[in-house]
N, CA, C and O of each residue as an XYZ file, in Angstrom:
548
protein
N     -27.896     39.598     15.791
C     -26.639     40.558     16.117
C     -25.842     39.602     17.211
O     -26.564     38.886     17.905
N     -24.744     39.548     17.370
C     -24.149     38.705     17.986
C     -23.169     39.362     18.443
O     -22.774     40.201     17.633
N     -22.280     39.323     19.955
C     -20.765     40.245     19.912
C     -19.710     38.936     20.901
O     -19.757     38.348     21.981
N     -19.179     38.986     20.165
C     -17.708     38.086     21.003
C     -17.689     38.321     22.768
O     -18.092     39.225     23.501
N     -17.210     37.404     22.928
C     -16.751     37.243     24.245
C     -15.491     38.074     24.688
O     -14.521     38.027     23.931
N     -15.392     38.908     25.951
C     -13.861     39.105     26.421
C     -13.125     38.493     26.942
O     -12.090     38.922     27.453
N     -13.577     37.122     26.922
C     -12.293     36.314     27.348
C     -11.186     35.337     26.626
O     -11.876     34.554     25.972
N      -9.985     35.048     26.454
C      -9.376     34.651     25.830
C      -9.399     33.263     25.341
O      -9.623     32.289     26.059
N      -9.111     33.222     23.852
C      -9.646     31.944     23.586
C      -9.061     30.732     24.580
O      -7.868     30.936     24.804
N      -9.505     29.670     25.162
C      -8.850     28.233     25.524
C      -8.058     27.755     24.574
O      -8.282     27.609     23.372
N      -7.012     27.497     25.277
C      -5.860     26.402     24.036
C      -5.944     25.213     25.188
O      -6.196     25.267     26.392
N      -5.636     24.157     24.333
C      -5.638     23.049     24.814
C      -4.475     21.944     24.114
O      -4.318     21.924     22.894
N      -3.729     21.083     24.989
C      -2.789     20.516     24.109
C      -3.182     19.406     23.602
O      -3.299     18.660     24.574
N      -3.494     18.764     22.550
C      -3.571     17.665     21.735
C      -2.485     16.683     21.550
O      -1.334     17.116     21.488
N      -2.663     15.655     21.472
C      -1.618     14.384     20.899
C      -2.188     14.012     19.335
O      -3.336     13.720     19.000
N      -1.203     14.107     18.669
C      -1.774     13.181     17.410
C      -0.782     11.978     17.232
O       0.186     11.546     17.857
N      -1.631     11.552     15.820
C      -0.527     10.142     15.951
C      -0.617     10.182     14.025
O      -1.691     10.278     13.432
N       0.655     10.091     13.365
C       0.703     10.328     12.329
C       0.984      9.377     11.683
O       2.206      9.243     11.607
N       0.142      8.249     10.900
C       0.227      7.396     10.614
C       0.053      6.958      9.268
O      -0.067      5.762      9.002
N       0.030      8.006      8.260
C       0.144      7.431      7.164
C       0.397      8.855      5.916
O       0.138      9.950      6.416
N       0.706      8.885      4.910
C       1.478      9.734      4.353
C       0.499      9.785      2.654
O       1.319     10.377      1.952
N       0.045      9.675      2.314
C      -0.496      9.533      0.552
C       0.552      9.553     -0.412
O       1.133     10.633     -0.513
N       0.931      8.635     -1.135
C       2.046      8.621     -1.641
C       1.797      9.537     -2.932
O       2.774     10.128     -3.394
N       0.395      9.706     -3.612
C      -0.019     10.575     -4.496
C       0.368     11.921     -4.061
O       1.250     12.521     -4.676
N      -0.384     12.586     -2.770
C       0.409     13.632     -2.234
C       1.968     14.039     -1.986
O       2.520     15.090     -1.660
N       2.218     13.319     -2.154
C       3.453     13.169     -1.873
C       4.345     13.374     -3.102
O       5.426     13.960     -3.038
N       3.865     12.891     -4.150
C       4.571     13.082     -5.739
C       3.954     14.072     -5.915
O       4.563     14.691     -6.788
N       2.544     14.967     -5.421
C       2.270     16.352     -6.108
C       3.637     17.146     -5.780
O       4.520     17.632     -6.486
N       3.422     17.060     -4.461
C       4.172     18.042     -3.437
C       5.607     18.067     -3.994
O       6.165     19.114     -4.321
N       6.226     16.724     -4.089
C       7.288     16.722     -4.640
C       8.008     17.207     -5.643
O       9.158     17.624     -5.498
N       7.075     17.178     -7.263
C       7.036     17.649     -8.390
C       6.777     19.242     -8.235
O       7.378     19.895     -9.088
N       6.136     19.871     -7.476
C       6.197     21.030     -7.786
C       7.322     21.405     -7.152
O       7.938     22.217     -7.842
N       7.927     21.125     -5.992
C       9.104     21.510     -4.899
C      10.488     21.433     -6.041
O      11.296     22.356     -6.136
N      10.559     20.237     -6.804
C      11.846     20.129     -7.301
C      11.335     20.673     -8.448
O      12.140     21.520     -8.833
N      10.313     20.599     -9.248
C       9.994     22.039    -10.647
C      10.623     23.953    -10.185
O      10.981     24.958    -10.799
N      10.465     23.592     -9.018
C      10.584     25.110     -8.971
C      12.292     25.255     -8.394
O      13.019     26.197     -8.708
N      12.610     24.371     -7.708
C      13.971     24.410     -7.177
C      14.801     24.696     -9.119
O      15.487     25.652     -9.481
N      14.505     23.868     -9.681
C      14.842     23.308    -10.963
C      14.855     24.607    -11.846
O      15.970     24.972    -12.219
N      13.587     25.481    -12.299
C      13.639     26.648    -12.326
C      14.460     27.593    -11.895
O      15.264     28.080    -12.689
N      14.404     28.061    -10.448
C      15.586     28.434    -10.054
C      16.611     28.227    -10.624
O      17.118     29.191    -11.197
N      17.176     27.147    -10.674
C      18.832     26.724    -11.101
C      19.034     26.937    -11.771
O      20.196     27.337    -11.836
N      18.282     26.950    -12.975
C      18.454     27.298    -14.427
C      18.438     28.829    -14.774
O      19.029     29.258    -15.765
N      17.600     29.785    -13.749
C      17.360     31.224    -13.990
C      18.925     31.602    -13.372
O      19.565     32.590    -13.732
N      19.379     30.624    -12.394
C      20.427     31.747    -11.444
C      22.013     30.857    -12.574
O      23.130     31.372    -12.601
N      21.748     29.863    -13.156
C      22.583     29.650    -14.127
C      23.138     30.779    -15.431
O      24.238     31.149    -15.840
N      21.965     31.007    -15.722
C      22.151     31.675    -16.697
C      22.222     33.298    -16.628
O      22.466     34.035    -17.583
N      21.978     33.660    -15.402
C      22.392     34.996    -14.939
C      23.565     34.852    -14.552
O      24.121     35.945    -14.666
N      24.677     33.629    -13.906
C      25.684     33.663    -13.363
C      26.757     33.942    -14.730
O      27.547     34.872    -14.892
N      26.431     32.661    -15.708
C      27.156     32.600    -16.815
C      26.861     34.302    -17.750
O      27.789     34.668    -18.472
N      25.912     34.983    -17.687
C      25.979     35.990    -18.124
C      27.134     37.474    -17.287
O      27.741     38.493    -17.617
N      26.994     37.089    -16.732
C      27.943     37.996    -15.550
C      29.250     37.597    -15.746
O      30.150     38.421    -15.909
N      29.454     36.254    -15.744
C      31.130     35.900    -15.729
C      31.292     36.199    -17.560
O      32.467     36.363    -17.889
N      30.524     36.260    -18.433
C      30.940     36.100    -19.595
C      31.202     38.014    -19.825
O      31.957     38.685    -20.527
N      30.471     38.229    -19.138
C      30.613     40.155    -19.617
C      31.875     40.964    -18.317
O      32.020     42.153    -18.030
N      32.366     40.125    -17.958
C      33.577     40.204    -16.835
C      34.936     39.372    -17.437
O      36.050     39.295    -16.920
N      34.635     39.001    -18.230
C      35.578     38.103    -18.596
C      36.460     36.877    -17.799
O      37.671     36.679    -17.704
N      35.572     36.336    -17.407
C      36.372     35.422    -16.102
C      35.452     34.071    -17.627
O      36.496     33.502    -17.946
N      35.029     33.811    -17.976
C      35.308     32.514    -19.027
C      36.819     32.605    -19.703
O      37.499     31.586    -19.820
N      37.345     34.046    -20.186
C      38.018     33.761    -21.200
C      39.172     33.596    -20.421
O      40.029     33.003    -21.077
N      39.546     33.882    -19.276
C      40.193     33.966    -18.089
C      40.168     32.496    -17.963
O      41.040     31.986    -18.667
N      39.492     31.682    -17.331
C      39.265     30.423    -16.991
C      39.764     29.486    -18.022
O      40.416     28.495    -17.694
N      39.353     29.884    -19.826
C      39.724     29.075    -20.848
C      41.079     29.318    -20.855
O      41.750     28.323    -21.127
N      41.679     30.314    -20.644
C      43.131     30.574    -20.870
C      44.118     30.016    -19.541
O      45.277     29.610    -19.461
N      43.414     30.151    -18.924
C      44.222     29.142    -17.709
C      44.332     27.792    -17.507
O      45.129     27.193    -16.785
N      43.072     27.179    -18.524
C      43.176     25.722    -18.921
C      44.173     25.688    -20.239
O      44.555     24.529    -20.402
N      44.432     26.115    -20.712
C      45.301     26.324    -22.069
C      46.707     26.273    -21.751
O      47.351     25.588    -22.545
N      47.518     26.923    -20.602
C      48.374     26.980    -19.470
C      49.003     25.892    -19.275
O      50.230     25.880    -19.180
N      47.944     24.338    -19.146
C      48.260     23.347    -18.902
C      48.794     22.034    -19.853
O      49.228     20.899    -19.653
N      48.405     23.138    -21.312
C      49.369     22.243    -22.515
C      48.263     21.886    -23.148
O      48.539     21.305    -24.198
N      46.938     22.005    -22.920
C      46.067     21.998    -24.241
C      45.992     22.742    -25.049
O      46.127     23.960    -24.931
N      45.681     21.923    -26.354
C      45.332     22.965    -27.493
C      44.519     23.780    -27.402
O      44.882     24.920    -27.114
N      43.394     23.548    -27.574
C      42.650     24.367    -27.063
C      41.399     24.427    -25.985
O      40.668     23.577    -26.495
N      40.876     24.773    -25.122
C      40.268     24.737    -24.278
C      38.942     25.712    -24.165
O      38.907     26.713    -23.449
N      37.883     25.260    -24.975
C      36.412     26.349    -24.870
C      35.404     25.787    -24.355
O      35.073     24.643    -24.665
N      34.600     26.709    -23.258
C      33.633     26.622    -22.742
C      32.332     26.592    -24.026
O      32.123     27.560    -24.757
N      31.931     25.921    -24.065
C      30.616     25.989    -25.328
C      28.844     26.417    -24.540
O      27.917     25.611    -24.462
N      28.812     27.818    -24.073
C      27.704     28.203    -22.843
C      26.362     27.150    -23.761
O      25.714     26.497    -22.942
N      25.965     26.954    -25.038
C      24.958     26.588    -24.871
C      24.681     24.904    -24.671
O      23.727     24.426    -24.056
N      25.436     24.372    -25.146
C      26.006     22.735    -24.818
C      25.382     22.554    -23.074
O      24.508     21.831    -22.596
N      26.224     23.492    -22.522
C      26.312     23.634    -20.842
C      25.278     23.858    -20.794
O      24.831     23.191    -19.861
N      24.421     24.493    -21.288
C      22.950     24.962    -20.844
C      22.135     23.908    -21.078
O      21.352     23.519    -20.211
N      22.269     23.112    -22.734
C      21.130     22.003    -22.793
C      21.219     20.779    -21.666
O      20.346     20.123    -21.098
N      23.046     20.767    -21.586
C      23.170     19.521    -20.375
C      22.526     19.486    -19.409
O      22.053     18.462    -18.917
N      22.366     21.028    -18.832
C      22.217     21.361    -17.672
C      20.654     21.212    -17.599
O      20.176     20.899    -16.508
N      19.866     21.399    -18.611
C      18.295     20.944    -18.615
C      17.823     19.482    -18.538
O      16.940     18.968    -17.852
N      18.588     19.016    -19.355
C      18.245     17.789    -19.208
C      18.722     16.944    -18.041
O      17.855     16.290    -17.463
N      19.916     16.865    -17.630
C      20.613     16.581    -16.144
C      19.214     16.729    -15.084
O      18.733     15.819    -14.409
N      18.765     18.070    -15.161
C      18.080     18.774    -13.998
C      16.623     17.977    -14.316
O      15.961     17.570    -13.362
N      16.203     17.794    -15.565
C      15.017     17.081    -15.932
C      14.984     15.702    -15.016
O      14.178     15.279    -14.187
N      16.181     15.215    -15.524
C      16.582     13.280    -14.591
C      16.314     13.600    -13.507
O      15.386     12.964    -13.009
N      17.021     14.797    -12.558
C      16.946     14.807    -11.029
C      15.420     14.866    -10.892
O      14.700     13.969    -10.455
N      15.065     16.015    -11.319
C      13.402     16.678    -11.056
C      12.682     15.193    -10.688
O      12.041     14.891     -9.681
N      13.095     14.202    -12.124
C      11.832     12.610    -11.883
C      12.425     11.940    -11.059
O      11.533     11.470    -10.353
N      13.715     11.472    -10.568
C      14.502     10.586     -9.581
C      14.147     11.396     -8.325
O      13.388     10.831     -7.537
N      14.548     12.547     -8.033
C      14.179     13.411     -6.748
C      12.530     12.804     -6.581
O      12.315     11.856     -5.826
N      11.837     13.211     -7.068
C       9.934     12.829     -6.615
C      10.297     11.785     -6.712
O      11.035     11.645     -5.736
N      10.287     10.779     -7.322
C      10.095      8.979     -7.090
C      10.717      8.955     -5.630
O      10.063      8.515     -4.685
N      12.069      9.469     -5.475
C      12.214      9.019     -4.040
C      11.781      9.782     -2.900
O      12.347      9.583     -1.825
N      10.658     10.809     -3.002
C      10.062     11.131     -2.487
C       8.339     10.624     -1.974
O       7.612     10.932     -1.030
N       8.213      9.745     -3.111
C       7.122      8.814     -3.138
C       7.238      7.528     -2.769
O       6.172      6.975     -2.496
N       8.260      6.863     -2.678
C       9.379      5.995     -2.138
C       9.423      6.149     -0.664
O       8.891      5.369      0.126
N      10.104      7.223     -0.347
C      10.080      7.554      1.020
C       8.933      7.641      1.446
O       8.912      7.193      2.592
N       7.682      8.082      1.031
C       6.102      7.628      1.708
C       6.149      6.585      2.064
O       6.367      6.126      3.185
N       5.905      6.033      0.941
C       5.320      4.270      1.008
C       6.082      3.794      2.461
O       5.640      3.262      3.480
N       7.538      4.276      2.027
C       8.907      2.838      3.298
C       8.035      4.068      4.266
O       7.377      3.262      4.923
N       7.656      5.216      4.712
C       6.884      5.807      6.047
C       5.400      4.586      6.568
O       5.028      4.040      7.606
N       5.013      4.635      5.305
C       3.618      3.901      5.566
C       4.180      2.273      6.179
O       4.192      2.056      7.390
N       4.456      1.617      5.550
C       4.973      0.673      5.815
C       5.555      0.356      7.256
O       5.026     -0.463      8.007
N       6.647      1.052      7.559
C       7.153      1.379      9.178
C       6.014      1.715     10.038
O       5.700      0.969     10.966
N       5.289      2.948      9.744
C       4.105      2.913     10.765
C       3.591      2.217     10.779
O       2.716      2.559     11.574
N       3.195      0.553     10.218
C       2.075      0.124     10.247
C       2.909     -1.071     11.390
O       2.286     -1.913     12.036
N       4.241     -0.913     11.428
C       4.908     -1.758     12.545
C       5.136     -0.826     13.465
O       5.088     -1.396     14.555
N       5.323      0.124     13.580
C       5.615      1.244     15.081
C       4.666      1.854     15.711
O       4.747      2.083     16.918
N       3.369      2.292     14.786
C       1.879      2.662     15.256
C       2.031      4.274     14.752
O       0.906      4.774     14.750
N       2.877      5.068     14.402
C       3.067      6.020     13.813
C       3.850      6.938     14.616
O       4.477      6.525     15.592
N       3.856      8.259     14.240
C       4.474      9.233     15.063
C       3.886     10.391     15.562
O       3.417     11.334     14.926
N       3.995     10.136     17.418
C       3.155     10.987     18.010
C       3.618     12.384     17.608
O       4.774     12.804     17.579
N       2.442     13.046     17.291
C       2.682     14.961     17.447
C       1.672     15.517     18.692
O       0.507     15.216     18.951
N       2.768     16.612     19.464
C       1.650     17.492     20.327
C       1.047     18.343     19.548
O       1.683     18.445     18.500
N      -0.356     19.339     19.576
C      -0.562     20.059     18.774
C      -1.201     21.390     19.762
O      -1.452     21.101     20.932
N      -1.404     22.519     19.400
C      -2.196     23.061     20.234
C      -3.247     23.283     19.775
O      -3.263     23.552     18.574
N      -4.513     23.263     20.508
C      -5.794     23.670     19.462
C      -6.385     24.698     20.634
O      -6.428     24.441     21.837
N      -6.944     26.241     19.822
C      -7.119     26.951     20.238
C      -8.897     26.839     20.022
O      -9.480     26.561     18.974
N      -9.623     27.211     21.616
C     -11.318     26.915     20.990
C     -11.738     27.950     21.003
O     -11.492     28.465     22.094
N     -12.195     28.501     20.454
C     -13.054     30.133     20.489
C     -14.311     30.110     21.022
O     -15.065     29.282     20.509
N     -14.761     30.794     21.922
C     -15.732     30.748     22.383
C     -17.272     32.171     21.965
O     -17.299     33.007     22.868
N     -17.992     32.352     21.225
C     -18.713     33.251     20.810
C     -20.223     33.302     21.384
O     -20.963     32.326     21.265
N     -20.614     34.433     21.981
C     -21.406     34.383     22.890
C     -22.432     35.028     22.246
O     -22.164     36.116     21.738
N     -24.099     34.384     22.111
C     -24.871     35.353     21.378
C     -25.631     36.659     22.130
O     -24.968     37.055     23.089
N     -26.680     37.293     21.939
C     -27.163     38.013     22.413
C     -28.117     37.531     23.382
O     -28.239     38.145     24.442
N     -29.008     36.206     23.076
C     -29.607     35.740     23.318
C     -28.870     34.842     24.996
O     -29.507     34.462     25.979
N     -27.972     34.793     24.838
C     -26.964     33.952     26.267
C     -26.396     32.713     26.182
O     -25.599     32.244     26.995
N     -26.820     32.172     25.169
C     -26.156     30.739     24.634
C     -24.889     30.859     23.739
O     -24.773     31.649     22.802
N     -24.039     30.045     24.121
C     -22.286     30.085     24.012
C     -22.520     28.908     22.700
O     -23.172     27.864     22.720
N     -21.764     29.491     21.649
C     -21.591     28.526     21.156
C     -20.184     28.247     20.328
O     -19.758     29.278     19.807
N     -19.421     27.139     20.112
C     -18.112     27.242     19.330
C     -17.223     26.788     18.558
O     -17.182     25.560     18.483
N     -16.765     27.151     18.180
C     -16.116     27.595     16.933
C     -15.169     26.772     16.448
O     -14.573     27.060     15.410
């Protein structure tokens, strides 16, 4: 049976140095992030297209463009969506590669300058037991 100490946890300021970012970790995080953004943009564009179509905004834009002298001007929603899918996948791949190259560049630069210093606060929680000894967690 143990009881916790009534004292507040001790906090100390510690300086850490970030010297390396694993490129594989940057790839995984970058790919996950960009896929989430990609699917969010796809869903938002479908919803916006549906609202614009239901309110007649798309028809108004098509008529406005024909007033400039074009014989026919028509948005093909399905073709726009397919192009958005392909362009989005290309952007996901390119931006993920940029994250990996950025991590690699960071690693090369920190080899020259020694890293980035970050100050963090560490809490030290002391737990006293019935026997009277103090354990650090």
